[in-house]
C-alpha positions, 0 to 999 in steps of 0.5 A, a space after each residue: 885855059 884848063 889847069 893841068 890836074 895834079 900828079 895821078 889825079 883821075 876820074 874814079 872807076 874804069 880803065 883809068 882806075 885800073 891803070 892807077 892801081 897797076 902802076 902804083 902796085 908796080 911801084 910798091 913791088 919795085 920799092 920792095 926790090 930796090 931803093 928809090 934811085 933805081 926806080 924808072 918809068 921803064 921798070 914801072 911799065 914793064 912790071 905793070 903792063 902799062 905803056 910807058 907813054 901812058 905813065 909819062 902822060 899821067 904822072 910825068 915822072 917817077 916822083 909823080 908816081 911816088 907822090 901818088 903813092 904817098 897819097 894812097 898810103 897817108 892813112 895806113 897807120 891807124 890812130 889808137 883809141 885805147 882810152 889811155 893816153 900813154 898806151 895810145 902813144 905806145 901803140 902809135 909809136 909801134 905802128 910807125 915802127 911797123 910801117 917803116 920796117 918794110 923795105 917798100 915803105 922805107 924806100 917810099 919815105 926816102 923817095 918822097 923826101 928826095 923828090 920834095 928836095 928838088 921840086 917845090 910843087 912836090 914839096 907842097 904836096 908832101 907837106 900837105 899830106 903829112 900835115 893832114 895825117 898829123 892833124 888826124 892823129 892828134 885826135 888821141 891827144 884831144 881825147 886825152 885833154 877831154 879826159 883830163 889827162 893833159 893840160 887844156 892848153 896842150 898843143 896836140 900837133 907838137 905832141 905828135 911831132 915829138 913822138 914821130 920825129 925820132 923815127 925819121 931822124 933814125 931813118 933818114 939821118 942816121 940811116 939805122 934800123 928802128 928798134 923796140 928801144 926807140 919805140 919805148 923811149 919816143 912814146 915815154 918822152 912824149 908822154 912825160 913831156 906832155 903830162 908836164 905841160 911842155 907842149 902848152 900853147 
């Protein structure tokens, strides 16, 4: 028996690729206009021009579309490489803030968290996407260790988690806007803690 492909998977190019592009673009536009809870397959079909049965067959649910969006946007936040660890942290914090500032990205994050809470399969995909993204960003910590700015035993993953966690707490728990103060304090707290060896393995 052939195993069913994951949400949104398809061969590159051709009609399949055009369908994916149209539906994901429609999802972003819908998330610009309203919260995740307002998103429906019928709205995606109307905005994308793709028949609802095609969307349902490929993604099955709204959550499936949102998970595919996550895969598409998992690398949209750049990894700084200024040559200075402190500056890199500030640039990364600002990039996270800029990403979360747009309604579509805010609603995307809220949507994937909601979807993951009710579907273990989606939770695994979301966890994998965030883990892969974190591992990529940890390059800035590894470079700092190589330059002698941080102790050799510094856990790069813990540094990035300490930097980014305040943003998701503000966004998802307090449901308050991200501001420049949060950008500054998150970067500075991660910097001083890492420099002091708090994140030693």
